[in-house]
C-alpha positions as CSV (number, residue, x, y, z in Angstrom):
1,X,-1.2,-21.3,-5.4
2,X,-3.0,-20.7,-2.1
3,X,-0.5,-18.1,-0.9
4,X,-0.6,-16.4,-4.2
5,X,-4.6,-16.0,-4.0
6,X,-4.4,-14.8,-0.4
7,X,-1.9,-12.1,-1.8
8,X,-4.2,-11.2,-4.5
9,X,-7.1,-10.8,-2.0
10,X,-5.1,-8.6,0.3
11,X,-4.1,-6.5,-2.4
12,X,-7.8,-6.0,-3.4
13,X,-8.4,-4.4,-0.1
14,X,-6.1,-1.5,-0.6
15,X,-8.0,0.5,-2.9
16,X,-11.3,0.1,-0.8
17,X,-8.9,1.5,2.2
18,X,-8.0,4.5,0.0
19,X,-11.4,5.2,-0.9
20,X,-12.8,4.7,2.7
21,X,-9.7,7.1,4.1
22,X,-10.4,9.6,1.4
23,X,-14.0,9.9,2.5
24,X,-13.0,10.1,6.1
25,X,-10.3,12.8,5.1
26,X,-13.4,15.1,3.7
27,X,-14.9,15.1,7.1
28,X,-11.7,15.6,9.4
29,X,-10.1,18.0,6.8
30,X,-6.6,16.7,7.2
31,X,-4.9,13.4,5.6
32,X,-2.9,13.2,8.9
33,X,-5.9,13.1,11.1
34,X,-7.4,10.7,8.7
35,X,-4.3,8.5,9.1
36,X,-4.1,8.8,12.8
37,X,-7.8,7.4,13.0
38,X,-7.0,4.8,10.6
39,X,-3.9,3.5,12.3
40,X,-5.7,3.9,15.8
41,X,-8.5,1.5,14.6
42,X,-5.8,-0.8,13.1
43,X,-3.9,-1.0,16.2
44,X,-6.8,-1.6,18.4
45,X,-7.9,-4.6,16.2
46,X,-4.5,-6.1,16.1
47,X,-4.0,-5.4,19.8
48,X,-7.0,-7.6,20.6
49,X,-6.1,-10.2,18.2
50,X,-2.6,-10.3,19.8
51,X,-4.0,-10.8,23.1
52,X,-6.3,-13.5,22.0
53,X,-3.4,-15.4,20.3
54,X,-0.5,-14.5,22.6
55,X,-2.0,-13.4,25.7
56,X,0.4,-10.4,25.9
57,X,1.4,-7.4,23.9
58,X,4.9,-7.3,25.6
59,X,7.8,-8.3,23.5
60,X,11.3,-9.6,24.8
61,X,14.0,-7.3,25.5
62,X,16.2,-9.0,23.0
63,X,14.1,-7.4,20.2
64,X,15.7,-4.2,21.2
65,X,19.3,-5.3,22.3
66,X,20.0,-8.1,19.7
67,X,17.8,-7.4,16.6
68,X,18.7,-4.7,13.9
69,X,17.4,-1.1,14.4
70,X,15.6,-1.4,11.0
71,X,13.0,-3.8,12.7
72,X,11.2,-0.7,14.1
73,X,10.7,1.3,11.0
74,X,8.0,-0.6,9.6
75,X,5.3,1.6,11.0
76,X,7.0,5.0,9.7
77,X,7.2,3.4,6.2
78,X,3.3,2.6,6.6
79,X,2.6,6.2,7.7
80,X,4.3,7.5,4.6
81,X,2.6,5.0,2.2
82,X,-0.8,5.9,3.6
83,X,-0.8,9.4,3.4
84,X,1.5,9.9,0.4
85,X,-1.1,9.4,-2.2
86,X,-3.5,11.9,-0.6
87,X,-0.6,14.6,-0.4
88,X,0.4,13.9,-4.0
89,X,-2.8,13.7,-5.7
90,X,-3.3,17.6,-6.0
91,X,0.2,17.9,-7.3
92,X,0.2,15.2,-10.0
93,X,-3.2,14.2,-10.7
94,X,-4.9,10.7,-10.4
95,X,-2.8,9.0,-13.1
96,X,0.5,9.7,-11.7
97,X,-0.3,9.2,-8.3
98,X,-1.4,5.6,-9.0
99,X,1.5,4.8,-11.4
100,X,4.6,6.2,-9.7
101,X,4.2,4.5,-6.3
102,X,3.6,1.1,-8.1
103,X,6.6,1.6,-9.9
104,X,8.4,2.2,-6.7
105,X,7.0,-0.9,-5.3
106,X,8.3,-3.2,-8.1
107,X,11.6,-1.6,-8.1
108,X,12.1,-2.0,-4.4
109,X,10.5,-5.5,-4.3
110,X,13.1,-6.6,-7.2
111,X,15.9,-5.1,-5.3
112,X,14.9,-6.7,-1.9
113,X,14.6,-10.2,-3.6
114,X,17.8,-10.0,-5.6
115,X,20.1,-9.1,-2.9
116,X,18.2,-10.5,0.1
117,X,17.5,-7.3,2.1
118,X,16.1,-7.2,5.5
119,X,16.6,-11.0,5.9
120,X,14.1,-11.9,3.1
121,X,14.4,-14.9,0.7
122,X,17.0,-14.2,-1.9
123,X,15.9,-15.0,-5.4
124,X,18.6,-14.2,-8.4
125,X,17.5,-11.6,-11.0
126,X,17.3,-13.8,-14.1
127,X,16.9,-12.6,-17.5
128,X,13.4,-14.0,-17.6
129,X,12.4,-12.2,-14.5
130,X,13.8,-9.0,-16.0
131,X,11.4,-9.6,-19.0
132,X,8.6,-10.3,-16.7
133,X,9.2,-6.9,-14.9
134,X,9.3,-5.0,-18.3
135,X,6.2,-6.8,-19.3
136,X,4.5,-5.6,-15.8
137,X,5.5,-2.0,-16.5
138,X,4.1,-2.0,-20.1
139,X,0.9,-3.6,-18.5
140,X,0.7,-0.8,-15.9
141,X,1.3,1.9,-18.7
142,X,-1.7,0.2,-20.7
143,X,-3.9,0.4,-17.5
144,X,-3.1,3.6,-15.9
145,X,-1.5,6.0,-18.6
146,X,-2.9,5.2,-22.0
147,X,-6.5,5.5,-21.3
148,X,-6.0,9.1,-20.1
149,X,-3.7,10.0,-22.9
150,X,-6.3,8.6,-25.6
151,X,-9.1,10.2,-23.8
152,X,-7.7,13.6,-23.9
153,X,-6.6,13.3,-27.6
154,X,-10.2,12.0,-28.4
155,X,-11.6,15.3,-26.9
156,X,-8.9,17.4,-28.4
157,X,-7.6,18.5,-24.8
158,X,-4.0,19.6,-24.4
159,X,-1.5,17.2,-22.7
160,X,-0.9,17.9,-18.9
161,X,1.9,20.3,-18.4
162,X,4.7,19.0,-16.1
163,X,5.9,22.3,-14.4
164,X,8.0,21.8,-11.5
165,X,6.5,18.3,-10.8
166,X,9.9,16.4,-10.6
167,X,10.1,16.6,-6.9
168,X,6.7,15.3,-6.2
169,X,7.2,12.6,-9.1
170,X,10.4,11.3,-7.2
171,X,8.7,11.3,-4.0
172,X,6.0,9.2,-5.5
173,X,8.4,6.5,-6.6
174,X,10.1,6.8,-3.2
175,X,6.9,6.4,-1.3
176,X,6.2,3.3,-3.4
177,X,9.3,1.8,-2.6
178,X,8.9,2.4,1.1
179,X,5.6,0.6,0.9
180,X,7.3,-2.4,-0.5
181,X,10.2,-2.2,2.1
182,X,7.6,-2.3,4.8
183,X,6.6,-6.1,4.0
184,X,10.0,-7.8,4.4
185,X,10.6,-5.7,7.7
186,X,7.3,-6.7,9.2
187,X,7.8,-10.2,7.9
188,X,11.1,-10.6,9.7
189,X,9.7,-9.1,13.0
190,X,6.7,-11.5,12.6
191,X,9.5,-14.3,12.5
192,X,11.4,-13.2,15.3
193,X,8.1,-12.8,17.6
194,X,6.8,-16.2,16.0
195,X,3.5,-14.1,15.4
196,X,2.9,-12.0,12.3
197,X,-0.1,-10.5,14.3
198,X,2.0,-9.1,17.0
199,X,4.4,-8.0,14.3
200,X,1.5,-5.9,12.7
201,X,0.4,-4.7,16.1
202,X,4.0,-3.3,16.8
203,X,4.1,-1.7,13.3
204,X,0.6,-0.1,13.7
205,X,1.5,1.3,17.2
206,X,4.9,2.8,16.0
207,X,2.9,4.4,13.2
208,X,0.1,5.7,15.3
209,X,2.6,7.3,17.6
210,X,4.4,9.1,14.7
211,X,0.9,10.4,13.5
212,X,0.0,11.3,17.0
213,X,2.9,13.6,17.3
214,X,2.5,15.0,14.0
215,X,-1.1,15.8,14.7
216,X,-0.9,17.3,18.2
217,X,2.7,18.9,18.3
218,X,3.1,19.7,14.5
219,X,-0.4,20.6,13.0
220,X,-2.4,21.1,16.3
221,X,-5.4,19.3,14.9
222,X,-6.2,16.7,17.3
223,X,-9.7,18.4,17.9
224,X,-10.4,17.4,14.1
225,X,-10.7,13.7,15.3
226,X,-14.2,14.5,16.6
227,X,-15.3,15.5,13.2
228,X,-15.2,11.9,12.1
229,X,-18.2,11.2,14.5
230,X,-21.8,12.2,14.8
231,X,-24.9,12.6,12.7
232,X,-24.5,12.2,8.9
233,X,-21.1,10.5,9.3
234,X,-21.4,6.8,7.8
235,X,-19.9,4.1,10.1
236,X,-17.9,2.6,7.3
237,X,-15.5,5.8,7.3
238,X,-13.7,4.0,10.2
239,X,-13.1,0.7,8.6
240,X,-10.0,1.8,6.6
241,X,-7.8,0.9,9.6
242,X,-9.3,-2.6,9.7
243,X,-8.6,-3.1,6.1
244,X,-5.1,-1.8,6.4
245,X,-4.4,-4.0,9.4
246,X,-5.4,-7.0,7.4
247,X,-3.1,-5.9,4.6
248,X,-0.1,-5.5,6.8
249,X,-0.9,-8.7,8.7
250,X,-1.1,-10.6,5.2
251,X,2.1,-9.2,3.8
252,X,4.1,-10.1,7.2
253,X,2.8,-13.6,6.9
254,X,3.5,-14.2,3.1
255,X,6.8,-12.6,2.7
256,X,8.9,-15.0,4.7
257,X,7.1,-18.0,2.7
258,X,7.0,-16.8,-0.9
259,X,9.2,-13.8,-1.1
260,X,8.8,-10.0,-1.2
261,X,8.8,-9.5,-5.0
262,X,6.0,-12.1,-5.7
263,X,3.9,-10.9,-2.9
264,X,4.1,-7.3,-3.8
265,X,3.6,-7.9,-7.6
266,X,0.6,-10.3,-7.0
267,X,-0.7,-7.9,-4.4
268,X,-0.5,-5.0,-6.8
269,X,-2.4,-6.9,-9.4
270,X,-5.1,-7.2,-6.9
271,X,-5.1,-3.4,-6.2
272,X,-5.4,-2.7,-9.8
273,X,-8.4,-5.2,-10.6
274,X,-10.1,-3.8,-7.5
275,X,-9.7,-0.1,-8.6
276,X,-11.0,-1.0,-12.1
277,X,-14.1,-2.7,-10.6
278,X,-14.6,0.4,-8.3
279,X,-14.4,2.5,-11.4
280,X,-16.6,0.3,-13.6
281,X,-19.5,0.1,-11.1
282,X,-18.9,3.5,-9.4
283,X,-18.6,1.7,-6.0
284,X,-17.9,3.6,-2.6
285,X,-19.2,6.8,-4.2
286,X,-16.5,6.8,-7.0
287,X,-17.4,8.4,-10.5
288,X,-18.4,5.6,-13.1
289,X,-15.7,5.1,-15.6
290,X,-15.9,2.0,-18.1
291,X,-13.1,-0.2,-18.4
292,X,-11.4,0.0,-21.9
293,X,-9.9,-2.5,-24.2
294,X,-6.4,-1.1,-23.7
295,X,-6.8,-1.8,-20.0
296,X,-8.0,-5.3,-20.6
297,X,-4.7,-5.7,-22.6
298,X,-2.8,-4.4,-19.6
299,X,-4.3,-6.9,-17.3
300,X,-3.5,-9.6,-19.7
301,X,0.2,-8.4,-19.9
302,X,0.4,-8.3,-16.0
303,X,-0.6,-11.8,-15.8
304,X,2.0,-12.9,-18.4
305,X,4.5,-10.8,-16.4
306,X,3.6,-12.5,-13.0
307,X,4.0,-15.9,-14.6
308,X,7.4,-15.1,-16.1
309,X,8.6,-13.8,-12.6
310,X,7.2,-16.6,-10.6
311,X,8.3,-19.5,-12.9
312,X,11.6,-18.1,-13.9
């Protein structure tokens, strides 16, 4: 129960990080520059923590010569997950930008658990676990999709036109799958290094290097970094990386213990709860939006789904 509570808590941090990084983006004028700053802050924090716990940032040569190559892609997957929502929002709108990556995370976590991918704990996909996943999906629809549909119908507004959104919708699902895949990769890296903190540091370092190359060589927007500092810039816009580093560290710690699927799903539950709280009370500059009865029903369904997946 303690591990599940921990997964819930680190999941709660994700919407906060998203809100913080979105505010940061408004100052630096680029999602990639905002992600670069976030990754640099997270890498610095994890580097200090690694030095305090291990005394070194170096890793053994066997990590390169004997371990699988996929051990190094966690940072890349984190970059895609962090910037994906910002890039998709103008194309898909808020509802689909939230729902599609979550669907991708659920799909990937179940596949990873069922086949024991990336050296994760293998858990057979039983009928009851399948029922639990279906109930989770219905709960997500109740929380994310139906309120918007009912609100549009109540106001007599036309339904959103789909246009040529399919490529972006598929990318949303793919981005969610990559976010879920990052967890077992960093979890295995933490097991090899005997330190989830060191593993999270390496993941953030890889992500930071990728973003630095994109910002400097691709976009040539490195000078935009200075726009995050100065008068009128709240200090908390730099905390997104700290929150993200705690999330990655928590996932790397929990996945080898309880499995990818359960950690991802409970973390998602925390994300949704926190998102609803931010909307309900207008936190972090968000517009106040009251929680509806259909959303409360969705939360109840998600709880039932998690119980079925955990017990069966």
